[in-house]
C-alpha positions in Angstrom: 9.3 23.3 -49.3 9.7 19.8 -48.0 6.8 17.4 -48.2 5.0 17.4 -44.9 4.1 14.1 -43.1 0.4 14.7 -42.5 -0.1 11.5 -40.6 1.1 12.8 -37.3 -0.1 15.9 -35.5 2.2 18.9 -35.1 3.2 20.3 -31.8 2.8 24.0 -31.3 6.5 24.6 -31.6 6.7 22.4 -34.8 3.8 24.2 -36.3 5.3 27.7 -35.6 8.6 26.6 -37.1 6.9 25.2 -40.2 5.0 28.5 -40.6 8.2 30.5 -40.4 9.9 28.1 -42.8 7.0 28.5 -45.3 7.2 32.2 -44.9 10.9 32.5 -45.3 11.2 29.9 -48.2 15.0 29.8 -47.9 16.3 27.0 -45.6 19.6 28.8 -45.1 17.7 31.9 -43.8 15.4 30.0 -41.5 17.5 30.2 -38.3 18.2 33.9 -38.9 14.5 34.7 -39.1 13.6 32.4 -36.3 16.0 34.2 -34.0 14.8 37.6 -35.2 11.1 36.7 -34.7 11.9 35.5 -31.1 13.4 38.9 -30.4 10.2 40.6 -31.6 7.9 38.3 -29.6 8.9 37.7 -26.0 6.5 35.2 -24.3 3.6 36.5 -26.5 4.4 40.2 -26.0 5.5 41.9 -29.1 8.2 44.6 -29.2 10.4 46.4 -31.6 14.0 45.3 -31.4 17.2 45.7 -33.3 18.2 42.8 -35.6 20.9 43.5 -38.2 20.3 42.8 -41.9 22.9 43.6 -44.5 20.0 43.3 -47.1 18.1 46.0 -45.2 21.3 48.2 -45.0 22.2 48.1 -48.7 18.8 47.7 -50.3 16.5 49.6 -47.8 12.9 49.8 -49.1 13.7 47.4 -52.1 14.4 44.6 -49.5 11.0 45.2 -47.9 9.2 45.3 -51.3 10.9 42.0 -52.1 9.5 40.5 -48.8 6.0 42.1 -49.5 6.3 44.3 -46.4 4.6 47.2 -48.1 4.0 49.5 -45.1 7.6 49.2 -44.1 8.7 49.8 -47.6 6.7 53.0 -47.8 8.1 54.2 -44.4 11.6 53.3 -45.6 11.1 55.2 -48.9 9.7 58.3 -47.3 12.3 58.3 -44.5 15.0 57.9 -47.1 13.8 61.0 -48.9 13.6 63.0 -45.7 17.0 62.0 -44.3 18.5 62.2 -47.8 18.1 66.0 -47.5 20.8 66.0 -44.8 24.1 65.8 -46.7 26.2 62.6 -46.2 25.2 61.7 -42.7 21.4 61.6 -43.4 21.6 58.8 -45.9 24.2 56.9 -43.9 22.0 57.1 -40.7 19.0 56.0 -42.7 20.9 53.0 -44.1 21.9 52.0 -40.6 18.4 52.3 -39.3 17.1 50.2 -42.2 19.8 47.6 -41.5 18.6 47.3 -37.8 14.9 47.6 -38.2 13.8 46.3 -41.6 13.5 42.7 -40.3 10.9 44.0 -37.8 8.7 45.1 -40.7 9.1 41.6 -42.2 8.1 40.1 -38.9 4.9 42.3 -38.8 4.1 41.1 -42.3 4.5 37.5 -41.2 2.3 38.0 -38.1 -0.4 39.6 -40.2 -0.4 37.0 -42.9 -0.3 34.2 -40.3 -3.3 35.6 -38.5 -5.2 36.0 -41.7 -4.5 32.4 -42.7 -5.4 31.0 -39.3 -8.7 32.9 -39.4 -9.7 31.3 -42.7 -8.0 27.8 -42.7 -8.5 25.3 -39.9 -6.1 22.5 -40.9 -2.6 23.2 -39.8 -1.0 21.5 -42.8 -3.2 23.6 -45.2 -2.2 26.7 -43.3 1.5 25.9 -43.9 0.9 25.3 -47.6 -1.2 28.5 -47.8 1.6 30.4 -46.1 4.1 29.1 -48.6 2.0 30.2 -51.5 1.1 33.6 -50.2 4.5 34.5 -48.8 6.4 34.0 -52.1 8.7 37.0 -52.5 8.3 39.6 -55.2 11.0 38.4 -57.6 10.2 41.3 -59.9 12.0 43.6 -57.4 15.3 41.9 -58.2 14.9 42.7 -61.9 13.9 46.4 -61.2 16.9 46.9 -58.9 19.2 45.2 -61.5 17.9 47.4 -64.3 18.1 50.6 -62.3 21.7 49.7 -61.2 22.8 49.0 -64.8 21.2 52.3 -66.0 22.8 54.2 -63.2 26.2 52.7 -64.0 25.8 53.5 -67.7 24.7 57.0 -66.9 27.7 57.5 -64.6 30.1 56.2 -67.2 28.4 58.4 -69.9 28.9 61.5 -67.7 32.5 60.6 -66.9 33.4 59.9 -70.5 31.7 63.0 -71.8 33.1 65.1 -69.1 36.7 64.0 -69.6 36.2 64.3 -73.4 35.1 67.9 -73.1 38.1 68.7 -70.9 40.4 68.1 -73.9 38.4 70.2 -76.4 39.5 73.8 -75.7 
């Protein structure tokens, strides 16, 4: 996060941008989330809207866990189980829905955290710093996904190797 010049007051727009920036914590993703959050809040009226995320599509509830959107992660996990019962199309439909709506759950997490900070911290610069600290993503999720992926691949190769080996032992 860049060092803030606390000598000048922030406009409402600058403050909102700095809060989103502190929440996102990745400068290259700031414009993406700013556009998404504008879709979800139209002149102060909140709404659910479609905003595509490849991270949501491929990583579903893991993506939401990473961003600390726990309610969304739980919904995604349970929905994945339910739609997973429908062969082929169920999981694909669920991946598409996650890709389109996961960012909305992240927006809800942002709004909740922002409101909580604004209730307890009066200085706008301290609010931004607090947002940055509290919004840090769960980096442990990356390790869990990596380990599960490696174990899955190893299991797959073990089945393939053992299956093809057994085919030749008559």
